[in-house]
C-alpha positions as CSV (number, residue, x, y, z in Angstrom):
1,M,33.9,-6.9,23.2
2,L,31.2,-7.6,25.8
3,Y,30.4,-11.2,24.7
4,Q,31.7,-13.3,21.8
5,I,31.0,-16.7,20.3
6,T,33.7,-18.1,18.0
7,D,33.4,-21.1,15.6
8,A,30.6,-22.7,17.7
9,T,28.5,-25.6,16.6
10,V,25.3,-26.7,18.4
11,S,23.5,-30.1,17.6
12,V,20.1,-31.2,18.8
13,A,19.1,-34.9,18.4
14,G,22.1,-35.5,16.1
15,R,21.2,-32.6,13.7
16,N,23.3,-29.5,13.4
17,I,21.2,-26.4,14.2
18,L,24.1,-23.9,14.4
19,N,27.1,-24.7,12.3
20,H,30.4,-23.0,13.1
21,I,28.9,-19.7,13.9
22,N,30.5,-16.4,15.0
23,F,28.5,-13.9,17.1
24,E,29.5,-10.9,19.1
25,I,27.9,-8.2,21.3
26,S,29.6,-4.9,21.9
27,G,28.6,-2.2,24.5
28,R,25.0,-1.2,24.2
29,E,24.2,-2.8,20.9
30,K,20.6,-3.6,20.1
31,I,20.8,-6.8,18.0
32,A,18.1,-8.7,16.1
33,V,18.3,-12.3,15.0
34,V,16.1,-13.0,12.0
35,G,15.5,-16.2,9.9
36,R,12.7,-18.6,8.9
37,N,10.8,-20.6,11.4
38,G,12.9,-23.6,12.6
39,A,16.2,-21.9,11.6
40,G,17.5,-22.0,15.2
41,K,16.9,-18.5,16.5
42,S,15.6,-19.6,19.9
43,T,18.5,-22.1,20.1
44,L,21.0,-19.2,19.7
45,L,19.2,-17.3,22.6
46,H,19.5,-20.4,24.8
47,L,23.2,-20.8,23.9
48,I,23.9,-17.1,24.9
49,F,21.8,-17.5,28.1
50,G,23.9,-20.6,29.1
51,E,21.2,-23.2,28.9
52,L,22.9,-24.9,26.0
53,Q,26.6,-25.6,25.5
54,P,28.5,-25.7,22.1
55,D,29.7,-29.1,20.8
56,R,33.3,-30.2,21.3
57,D,35.4,-29.3,18.4
58,D,39.0,-30.5,18.1
59,K,39.8,-28.0,15.3
60,R,38.9,-25.0,17.5
61,Q,42.0,-23.6,19.1
62,K,40.3,-21.5,21.9
63,A,37.1,-21.4,23.9
64,A,33.9,-21.1,21.9
65,I,32.5,-18.5,24.3
66,H,34.3,-15.5,25.7
67,K,33.1,-12.8,28.1
68,S,34.9,-9.6,28.9
69,R,33.7,-9.8,32.6
70,A,31.1,-11.3,34.8
71,L,27.8,-10.6,33.0
72,T,24.2,-10.6,34.2
73,M,21.7,-12.0,31.7
74,G,17.9,-12.0,31.5
75,M,15.8,-14.0,29.1
76,L,12.1,-13.7,28.4
77,K,10.4,-17.0,29.1
78,Q,7.0,-17.8,27.7
79,V,6.0,-20.2,30.6
80,Q,6.0,-19.0,34.2
81,K,7.2,-21.1,37.2
82,T,4.4,-22.8,39.1
83,E,5.5,-21.2,42.5
84,E,5.3,-17.7,41.0
85,L,1.6,-18.1,40.0
86,E,0.4,-17.7,43.6
87,S,2.4,-14.5,44.2
88,T,0.9,-11.1,43.7
89,V,2.3,-8.9,40.9
90,E,3.8,-6.5,43.4
91,E,5.5,-9.3,45.4
92,L,7.0,-10.7,42.2
93,L,8.2,-7.4,40.8
94,L,9.5,-5.9,44.1
95,D,11.4,-9.2,44.8
96,S,13.8,-8.1,42.0
97,C,14.6,-4.8,43.8
98,P,18.2,-4.7,44.8
99,V,17.4,-2.7,48.0
100,G,15.2,-4.1,50.7
101,D,14.8,-0.9,52.8
102,S,11.7,0.9,51.5
103,Y,13.1,4.3,52.6
104,E,16.3,4.1,50.5
105,Q,16.6,6.5,47.5
106,E,17.4,3.6,45.2
107,R,14.3,1.8,46.3
108,Y,12.2,4.9,45.6
109,Q,13.7,5.2,42.1
110,Y,13.0,1.5,41.5
111,E,9.3,1.9,42.4
112,V,9.0,5.0,40.2
113,E,10.4,3.0,37.3
114,Y,8.2,0.0,38.2
115,D,5.0,2.2,38.1
116,R,6.1,3.8,34.7
117,I,6.8,0.4,33.0
118,F,3.7,-1.3,34.6
119,T,1.3,1.3,33.3
120,G,3.2,1.6,30.0
121,F,2.3,-2.0,29.4
122,G,-1.4,-1.2,29.7
123,F,-2.0,-2.4,33.3
124,S,-3.8,-0.3,36.0
125,K,-2.2,0.4,39.4
126,E,-5.0,-1.8,41.0
127,D,-3.6,-4.8,39.0
128,K,-0.5,-4.8,41.3
129,N,-2.5,-6.6,44.1
130,K,-3.8,-9.4,41.9
131,K,-2.2,-12.9,41.9
132,L,-0.3,-13.9,38.8
133,S,-2.6,-16.8,38.3
134,M,-5.5,-14.4,37.7
135,F,-4.0,-13.1,34.5
136,S,-4.1,-14.7,31.0
137,G,-1.1,-16.3,29.5
138,G,-0.3,-13.3,27.3
139,E,-0.6,-10.9,30.4
140,Q,1.7,-13.2,32.4
141,T,4.3,-12.9,29.6
142,K,4.0,-9.1,29.7
143,I,4.6,-9.2,33.5
144,A,7.6,-11.4,33.0
145,L,9.0,-8.9,30.5
146,I,8.3,-6.1,33.0
147,K,10.3,-8.0,35.6
148,L,13.2,-8.3,33.1
149,L,13.2,-4.6,32.3
150,L,13.3,-3.7,35.9
151,M,16.3,-6.0,36.6
152,K,18.2,-4.3,33.8
153,P,20.7,-7.2,33.0
154,D,23.8,-6.5,31.0
155,I,22.4,-8.6,28.2
156,L,18.7,-8.7,27.7
157,L,17.4,-11.7,25.6
158,L,13.9,-11.3,24.2
159,D,12.1,-14.0,22.2
160,E,9.1,-12.5,20.4
161,P,8.5,-9.6,22.9
162,T,5.7,-8.0,20.9
163,N,3.4,-11.0,21.0
164,H,0.2,-10.3,23.0
165,L,0.9,-6.5,22.9
166,D,-1.4,-3.9,21.2
167,I,0.0,-1.2,19.0
168,K,0.2,1.4,21.7
169,T,2.1,-0.8,24.0
170,V,4.5,-1.9,21.2
171,E,5.2,1.7,20.4
172,W,5.9,2.4,24.1
173,L,8.2,-0.6,24.2
174,E,10.0,0.6,21.1
175,K,10.8,3.9,22.8
176,Y,11.9,2.1,25.9
177,M,14.2,-0.2,24.0
178,R,15.9,2.6,22.2
179,E,16.7,4.2,25.6
180,Y,17.7,1.0,27.4
181,P,21.2,1.5,28.7
182,K,22.5,-2.0,28.1
183,A,22.8,-4.6,25.3
184,V,19.7,-6.4,23.9
185,V,19.3,-9.4,21.6
186,I,15.8,-9.7,20.1
187,V,14.1,-12.4,18.1
188,S,10.9,-11.0,16.5
189,H,8.8,-11.2,13.3
190,D,7.6,-7.6,13.8
191,R,9.8,-5.9,11.2
192,F,8.6,-2.4,12.1
193,F,9.6,-3.0,15.7
194,L,13.0,-4.2,14.7
195,N,13.4,-1.3,12.3
196,R,12.9,1.2,15.1
197,T,14.9,-0.5,17.8
198,V,17.9,-2.4,16.6
199,D,21.2,-1.3,15.0
200,V,22.7,-4.8,14.1
201,I,21.0,-7.7,12.3
202,Y,22.2,-11.3,12.4
203,D,20.7,-13.4,9.6
204,L,20.4,-17.1,10.4
205,S,20.1,-19.3,7.4
206,N,21.2,-23.0,6.9
207,G,22.9,-23.0,10.3
208,K,25.1,-20.0,9.4
209,L,25.1,-16.5,10.9
210,T,25.7,-13.4,8.8
211,R,26.1,-10.0,10.4
212,Y,24.7,-6.8,8.9
213,A,25.1,-3.3,10.4
214,G,22.0,-1.0,10.4
215,S,18.2,-1.3,10.6
216,Y,16.0,-4.0,9.2
217,S,15.4,-1.9,6.1
218,S,19.1,-1.5,5.4
219,Y,19.6,-5.3,6.1
220,C,17.0,-6.2,3.4
221,I,18.9,-4.0,0.9
222,E,22.3,-5.3,1.8
223,K,21.1,-9.0,1.8
224,Q,19.7,-8.6,-1.7
225,K,23.0,-7.2,-2.8
226,R,24.9,-10.1,-1.1
227,I,22.6,-12.7,-2.8
228,L,23.4,-11.1,-6.2
229,R,27.2,-11.2,-5.5
230,L,27.0,-14.8,-4.3
231,K,25.0,-15.8,-7.5
232,K,27.7,-14.3,-9.7
233,A,30.4,-16.0,-7.7
234,Y,28.6,-19.3,-7.9
235,E,28.1,-18.9,-11.7
236,R,31.9,-18.1,-12.1
237,Q,32.8,-21.1,-9.9
238,Q,30.6,-23.4,-11.9
239,E,32.2,-22.2,-15.1
240,E,35.6,-22.9,-13.6
241,I,34.6,-26.4,-12.4
242,K,33.2,-27.2,-15.9
243,S,36.4,-26.0,-17.5
244,Q,38.6,-28.0,-15.2
245,E,36.5,-31.2,-15.6
246,Q,36.9,-30.9,-19.4
247,L,40.7,-30.6,-19.0
248,I,40.7,-33.7,-16.7
249,E,38.6,-35.7,-19.1
250,R,40.8,-34.7,-22.0
251,F,44.2,-35.5,-20.5
252,K,43.5,-38.3,-17.9
253,H,44.2,-41.1,-20.4
254,K,47.4,-39.6,-21.9
255,A,50.6,-40.9,-20.3
256,N,52.5,-37.6,-20.5
257,K,49.5,-35.6,-19.1
258,A,48.1,-38.0,-16.5
259,S,49.9,-36.2,-13.6
260,F,48.5,-32.9,-14.7
261,A,45.0,-34.3,-14.8
262,R,45.4,-35.8,-11.3
263,S,46.6,-32.4,-9.9
264,R,43.6,-30.7,-11.4
265,K,41.3,-33.4,-9.9
266,K,42.8,-32.9,-6.4
267,M,42.5,-29.1,-6.8
268,L,38.8,-29.5,-7.6
269,E,38.3,-31.8,-4.6
270,R,40.0,-29.3,-2.3
271,M,38.0,-26.4,-3.7
272,E,35.5,-24.9,-1.2
273,R,32.2,-25.0,-3.1
274,I,29.9,-22.0,-3.1
275,E,26.3,-22.9,-2.6
276,C,23.7,-21.4,-4.9
277,P,21.9,-18.8,-2.9
278,K,18.1,-18.9,-2.8
279,E,16.2,-15.7,-2.7
280,Q,13.9,-15.5,0.3
281,A,11.2,-13.7,-1.6
282,H,10.3,-12.9,-5.2
283,I,11.1,-9.2,-6.0
284,F,9.0,-7.6,-8.7
285,T,11.3,-5.4,-10.7
286,G,8.9,-4.3,-13.4
287,E,5.7,-2.3,-13.2
288,I,2.2,-3.7,-12.7
289,I,0.1,-1.3,-14.8
290,P,-3.8,-1.3,-14.7
291,A,-5.6,-2.3,-17.8
292,N,-7.0,1.2,-18.1
293,A,-6.1,4.4,-16.3
294,G,-9.5,5.5,-15.3
295,S,-10.5,9.1,-14.3
296,K,-8.3,11.4,-12.2
297,N,-10.8,11.4,-9.4
298,V,-11.1,7.7,-8.4
299,F,-13.6,8.2,-5.6
300,E,-15.5,11.1,-4.2
301,A,-17.8,11.4,-1.1
302,E,-19.7,14.3,0.3
303,H,-21.1,14.1,3.8
304,L,-21.1,10.3,3.6
305,K,-22.2,8.8,6.9
306,V,-20.6,5.4,7.4
307,G,-22.0,2.7,9.7
308,Y,-24.6,0.1,10.2
309,D,-27.2,0.9,12.9
310,K,-25.5,4.2,13.9
311,T,-23.1,6.6,12.2
312,L,-19.5,5.8,13.0
313,F,-18.2,8.9,11.3
314,E,-18.9,11.3,8.4
315,L,-16.7,11.5,5.4
316,S,-16.2,14.2,2.8
317,F,-13.2,13.1,0.7
318,R,-11.7,12.9,-2.8
319,L,-9.3,10.1,-3.7
320,R,-7.0,10.8,-6.7
321,R,-5.5,8.4,-9.2
322,G,-2.3,6.8,-8.1
323,Q,-2.6,7.5,-4.4
324,K,-1.9,4.6,-2.0
325,I,-3.7,5.4,1.3
326,A,-3.7,3.3,4.5
327,V,-6.7,3.5,6.9
328,L,-5.7,3.5,10.6
329,G,-7.7,3.3,13.7
330,E,-8.4,1.2,16.7
331,N,-10.4,-2.1,16.5
332,G,-14.1,-1.2,16.1
333,A,-13.5,2.3,14.7
334,G,-15.0,1.4,11.4
335,K,-12.1,0.7,9.1
336,T,-13.6,-2.4,7.5
337,T,-17.0,-0.8,7.3
338,L,-15.5,2.1,5.4
339,L,-13.8,-0.2,2.8
340,K,-17.0,-2.2,2.4
341,T,-19.0,1.0,1.8
342,I,-16.5,2.3,-0.8
343,A,-16.5,-1.1,-2.5
344,G,-20.3,-1.1,-2.7
345,R,-20.7,-4.2,-0.4
346,I,-22.9,-2.3,2.1
347,S,-24.9,0.9,1.8
348,P,-24.1,4.1,3.8
349,I,-26.5,5.6,6.2
350,S,-26.7,8.8,4.1
351,G,-24.7,11.1,1.9
352,K,-23.4,11.1,-1.6
353,Y,-20.5,9.1,-3.0
354,G,-19.3,7.5,-6.2
355,V,-16.4,6.2,-8.2
356,G,-15.0,7.9,-11.3
357,N,-15.5,7.0,-14.9
358,N,-13.8,3.8,-16.1
359,V,-12.8,2.9,-12.5
360,N,-13.0,-0.8,-11.8
361,I,-12.6,-1.9,-8.2
362,G,-10.6,-5.0,-7.1
363,Y,-11.8,-5.9,-3.6
364,F,-10.1,-8.3,-1.1
365,D,-11.0,-9.3,2.5
366,Q,-10.6,-12.4,4.6
367,N,-13.8,-13.8,3.3
368,T,-12.4,-13.6,-0.2
369,A,-9.5,-15.8,0.8
370,A,-11.9,-18.3,2.5
371,Q,-13.5,-19.4,-0.8
372,V,-13.4,-23.2,-1.4
373,S,-12.3,-25.1,-4.4
374,D,-11.5,-28.7,-5.1
375,K,-9.0,-27.8,-7.8
376,N,-5.3,-27.5,-7.3
377,V,-3.5,-24.1,-7.5
378,F,-2.5,-24.5,-11.1
379,E,-6.0,-25.5,-12.3
380,H,-7.7,-22.8,-10.3
381,F,-5.5,-20.0,-11.7
382,S,-5.7,-21.4,-15.3
383,D,-9.5,-21.4,-15.1
384,C,-9.5,-17.8,-14.0
385,F,-7.3,-16.8,-17.0
386,P,-8.0,-19.4,-19.7
387,A,-6.1,-17.4,-22.4
388,L,-2.8,-18.0,-20.7
389,M,-0.4,-20.7,-21.8
390,E,0.8,-23.3,-19.3
391,K,4.3,-21.8,-19.2
392,E,2.9,-18.3,-18.5
393,V,0.7,-19.7,-15.7
394,R,3.7,-21.4,-14.0
395,R,5.8,-18.2,-14.3
396,I,3.1,-16.1,-12.7
397,L,2.4,-18.6,-9.9
398,G,6.2,-18.8,-9.3
399,S,6.3,-15.1,-8.9
400,Y,3.9,-15.5,-6.0
401,L,5.9,-18.4,-4.4
402,F,3.8,-21.2,-5.9
403,S,6.5,-23.0,-7.7
404,G,7.2,-26.7,-8.2
405,K,5.0,-29.0,-6.0
406,D,3.3,-26.0,-4.4
407,S,1.4,-25.4,-7.6
408,F,-0.3,-28.8,-7.3
409,K,-1.6,-28.3,-3.8
410,K,-5.4,-28.4,-3.5
411,V,-6.8,-24.9,-2.9
412,N,-8.9,-26.4,0.0
413,S,-5.7,-27.6,1.7
414,L,-3.9,-24.3,1.6
415,S,-3.2,-22.3,4.8
416,G,-4.8,-18.9,5.3
417,G,-1.6,-17.1,4.2
418,E,-1.3,-19.3,1.1
419,R,-4.9,-18.6,0.1
420,S,-4.5,-14.9,0.6
421,R,-1.4,-15.1,-1.6
422,L,-3.2,-17.0,-4.4
423,F,-6.3,-14.7,-4.5
424,L,-4.1,-11.6,-4.4
425,A,-2.1,-13.0,-7.4
426,E,-5.4,-13.3,-9.2
427,L,-6.4,-9.8,-8.3
428,L,-3.1,-8.2,-9.3
429,Y,-2.9,-10.1,-12.6
430,S,-6.4,-8.9,-13.5
431,C,-5.0,-5.4,-13.2
432,P,-8.0,-3.3,-11.8
433,N,-7.2,0.4,-11.4
434,F,-8.5,0.7,-7.8
435,L,-7.6,-1.9,-5.2
436,V,-9.6,-1.9,-1.9
437,L,-7.8,-4.3,0.5
438,D,-8.7,-5.4,4.0
439,E,-5.7,-7.0,5.8
440,P,-4.0,-8.4,2.7
441,T,-1.1,-9.8,4.6
442,N,-2.9,-11.6,7.5
443,H,-1.5,-15.1,8.3
444,C,1.4,-14.4,5.9
445,D,5.1,-15.1,6.9
446,I,7.8,-12.6,6.3
447,Q,8.8,-14.1,2.9
448,T,5.2,-13.7,1.6
449,K,4.9,-10.2,3.0
450,E,8.0,-9.1,1.3
451,T,6.8,-10.6,-2.0
452,L,3.4,-8.8,-1.7
453,E,5.1,-5.6,-0.7
454,S,7.2,-5.8,-3.8
455,A,4.1,-6.4,-5.9
456,F,2.1,-3.6,-4.4
457,T,5.0,-1.2,-4.7
458,S,5.2,-2.1,-8.4
459,Y,1.5,-1.6,-8.8
460,K,0.8,1.8,-10.5
461,G,-2.9,2.1,-9.8
462,T,-4.8,3.5,-6.7
463,M,-4.9,1.7,-3.4
464,L,-7.0,2.0,-0.2
465,F,-6.2,-0.6,2.4
466,V,-6.3,-1.6,6.0
467,S,-3.4,-3.5,7.7
468,H,-2.1,-4.0,11.2
469,D,1.4,-4.8,9.8
470,R,3.1,-1.4,10.4
471,Y,6.1,-2.3,8.2
472,F,3.7,-3.1,5.3
473,V,1.9,0.3,5.9
474,K,5.3,2.1,5.9
475,E,6.4,0.5,2.7
476,I,3.2,1.0,0.7
477,A,1.2,4.0,1.9
478,D,2.0,7.5,0.8
479,A,-0.8,9.0,2.9
480,L,-3.1,8.0,5.7
481,L,-6.7,8.2,6.7
482,V,-6.9,8.2,10.6
483,I,-10.1,7.3,12.3
484,R,-10.2,8.8,15.8
485,D,-13.0,9.7,18.2
486,N,-15.7,9.2,15.6
487,E,-13.9,11.5,13.1
488,I,-11.8,10.7,10.1
489,F,-8.6,12.7,9.4
490,Y,-6.3,12.9,6.4
491,Y,-2.5,12.8,6.8
492,P,-0.7,13.6,3.6
493,F,2.6,11.8,4.4
494,G,3.8,8.3,5.2
495,Y,3.5,6.3,8.4
496,E,7.0,7.0,9.8
497,H,6.5,10.7,9.3
498,Y,3.1,10.4,11.1
499,L,4.7,8.6,14.1
500,E,7.5,11.2,14.3
501,R,4.9,14.0,14.5
502,L,3.0,12.1,17.2
503,E,6.1,11.7,19.3
504,K,7.0,15.3,19.0
505,S,3.5,16.3,20.1
506,D,3.5,13.6,22.9
507,G,0.7,11.6,21.2
508,G,-1.5,14.7,20.6
509,D,-2.8,16.0,17.3
510,T,-0.2,16.6,14.6
511,T,0.0,19.9,12.8
512,A,-0.5,18.1,9.4
513,L,-3.5,16.1,10.6
514,R,-6.7,17.5,9.1
515,T,-10.2,16.4,8.5
516,A,-10.9,14.6,5.2
517,Q,-13.3,17.4,4.3
518,E,-10.5,19.9,4.5
519,Q,-8.3,17.6,2.4
520,M,-11.0,17.5,-0.3
521,L,-10.9,21.4,-0.4
522,I,-7.1,21.3,-0.7
523,T,-7.3,18.7,-3.4
524,G,-9.6,21.2,-5.3
525,L,-6.9,23.8,-5.0
526,R,-4.4,21.6,-6.8
527,G,-5.9,22.5,-10.2
528,V,-4.7,26.1,-10.5
529,P,-6.1,28.1,-13.5
530,K,-3.6,29.8,-15.7
531,A,-5.4,32.5,-17.7
532,E,-2.6,33.0,-20.2
533,K,-2.5,29.3,-21.0
534,H,-6.2,28.5,-20.6
535,R,-5.5,25.2,-18.9
536,L,-5.2,23.6,-15.5
537,K,-1.7,23.0,-14.1
538,E,-1.3,20.2,-11.5
539,I,0.7,21.2,-8.4
540,S,2.3,18.8,-5.9
541,T,0.8,17.6,-2.6
542,Q,3.7,19.4,-0.9
543,E,2.8,22.7,-2.5
544,A,-0.9,22.2,-1.6
545,Y,0.0,21.4,2.0
546,L,2.3,24.5,2.3
547,D,-0.5,26.6,0.7
548,W,-2.9,25.3,3.4
549,K,-0.5,26.0,6.2
550,F,0.5,29.5,5.1
551,R,-2.8,30.8,3.9
552,P,-4.1,32.2,7.2
553,V,-0.9,34.0,8.2
554,R,-0.3,35.1,4.6
555,E,-3.7,36.8,4.5
556,Q,-2.9,38.7,7.7
557,L,0.5,39.6,6.4
558,E,-0.9,41.0,3.2
559,I,-3.5,43.1,5.1
560,S,-0.9,44.4,7.5
561,E,1.5,45.2,4.7
562,S,-1.3,47.1,2.9
563,N,-2.0,49.0,6.2
564,V,1.7,50.0,6.5
565,C,1.7,51.4,2.9
566,K,-1.5,53.4,3.6
567,A,-0.1,54.7,6.9
568,E,3.2,55.8,5.2
569,K,1.2,57.6,2.4
570,Q,-1.0,59.3,5.0
571,L,2.1,60.5,7.0
572,K,3.7,61.7,3.8
573,D,0.6,63.7,2.9
574,E,0.3,65.2,6.4
575,M,4.0,66.1,6.5
576,L,3.7,67.9,3.1
577,K,0.8,69.9,4.5
578,W,2.8,70.8,7.6
579,Y,5.9,71.9,5.6
580,N,3.7,74.0,3.2
581,G,1.6,75.5,5.9
582,Q,2.3,78.8,7.7
583,D,2.8,77.1,11.1
584,F,6.0,75.5,9.9
585,W,7.5,78.8,8.6
586,A,6.3,80.6,11.7
587,G,8.2,78.3,13.9
588,V,5.2,76.9,15.8
589,Q,5.8,73.6,17.5
590,M,4.1,70.6,15.9
591,C,2.0,69.7,18.9
592,E,0.7,73.2,19.3
593,C,-1.3,73.4,16.0
594,E,-4.1,71.3,14.4
595,Q,-2.0,70.3,11.4
596,G,0.9,69.2,13.6
597,K,-1.4,67.1,15.7
598,R,-2.5,65.3,12.5
599,V,1.2,64.6,11.7
600,I,1.8,63.2,15.1
601,A,-1.4,61.0,14.8
602,A,-0.2,59.8,11.4
603,Q,3.2,58.9,12.9
604,E,1.6,56.9,15.7
605,A,-0.7,55.1,13.1
606,L,2.4,54.2,11.1
607,K,4.2,52.9,14.2
608,A,1.2,50.8,15.1
609,A,0.9,49.4,11.6
610,W,4.6,48.5,11.6
611,A,4.1,46.7,14.9
612,V,1.3,44.6,13.5
613,W,3.3,43.8,10.4
614,H,6.3,42.7,12.5
615,E,4.1,40.4,14.6
616,C,2.7,38.8,11.3
617,C,6.3,38.3,10.2
618,L,7.1,36.4,13.4
619,Q,4.0,34.3,12.9
620,W,5.1,33.5,9.3
621,N,8.5,32.5,10.6
622,D,6.9,30.2,13.2
623,V,4.8,28.5,10.6
624,W,7.9,28.2,8.3
625,I,9.9,26.5,11.1
626,S,7.1,24.0,11.8
627,A,6.0,23.2,8.3
628,V,9.1,23.2,6.1
629,P,11.0,20.5,8.0
630,E,8.0,18.2,7.4
631,M,8.6,18.6,3.6
632,I,12.2,17.5,3.8
């Protein structure tokens, strides 16, 4: 055990923040501490770092904090010391180098690592000579994090390390954290970052810490199971308490049973009460089915040029019913412009496009959530759906975390995240069959995001959306549209699969990435005519993808196989002529007569045909190795 906290309590201003917690770090564990704002996550980091001490506790038999040896610790601080601001970045970062001699091997390795991390965080080499005061607050935090990573403490404490980082830098940091050779404790609201970096989760709720092994996704599953177990235990205990109270009431006034009633009362007083667990988010267990299914082809575009004054990219694409596609791209690439064009809010520069029959679009963007209303939440929702009974309105609002007093808040007083939640509740309850969403989870906390993820997962219609929340994209999207270098590409699998392919190709193009126009052609191949049945049979996206991958090499393989068969037949014919001819019976050597020369030529042709066929087989094998693991 590298570091351990046992039965520790921490109070601030007379209020218990951490209540009899247990916490431990072993080896190279990557640990995340999660919980709602104000739960005490940062307090725990300060306790580990030594800036806070646990309260005295006469009941505790041993020290609250135990270390296996002398440990070095580093903690990311959001505010820099004043004296550091006048130092250059190079002076600040080289000051942490354990070797002063610039000609030592260790110093050289430190500077190589320094260059790698510094450029990995998006800085240029010229920035090394700038003073720290010349950088913004976010950039100063990034430099402080770089300094910590170079120091490589035994325990690295990071409080919101992904703040102020763009997606590329966050992805770089994810990889670095996975390879970091020592222990790390992280507090972050970036769930995708946690999912890809940590192997232990500590959940901090009501001052208590609960340990879960595994990634953030597995933590969510296990926590839900634990809540269900606690609910059942709470209900059983409440039944037992009610039963005992009835016995006490029944026998407390009877002389021969009074002692029995007193013992039961003492037993109840000593009983450790189980608190009723509260779910952090509402989980939609049913299906949200659109009012009408609509046509199979929800949206089609042919040479559609998207943009305002100039063309950002050209799109030829077909969106099929039931698909949930996320649009990815850098800021300014045209993601929002694409959604507005599809939703009919702006006109394209040129090209053909249209939605299918009986397709009704539900559109959401940040302007939608900015609408004003003097009504409260309950009145606003009731007016949108006047046919609903009051009880039904309250149930629906409660599903989207507007329960109790929250339903009487004025719409104008709601935060950005609360407004988004309210208008998305309206949108989902109206059940359109095609949702076009621009940043639906902006300004939402984790609890709200999990609620909306659950709702969109339960939704059985078609979705096209933009989001910077990578965990949300991972949970919802089954395919991607990637805007890159004024082109738009289709990726037929989820976000995690896309990242894995990018990592394998060192950030280059993935083998499954193809233009949206190519995807439209492949989608057309999915309806395969069956003459004997006189109908179309739908094939899966996987089959269509394999067909697209194997078609070029399959065509070459079929041609080469046909050439081998022809060469074999030609050789057989020439050999028969040779055997039946007089040259064979006269004992003339094959190479000495005209017919023999034709046999030799046929043999060489067959050999060449076999060589081509063998090469095609090797190409087929290469495609199989690259394509089939993607389907698993």
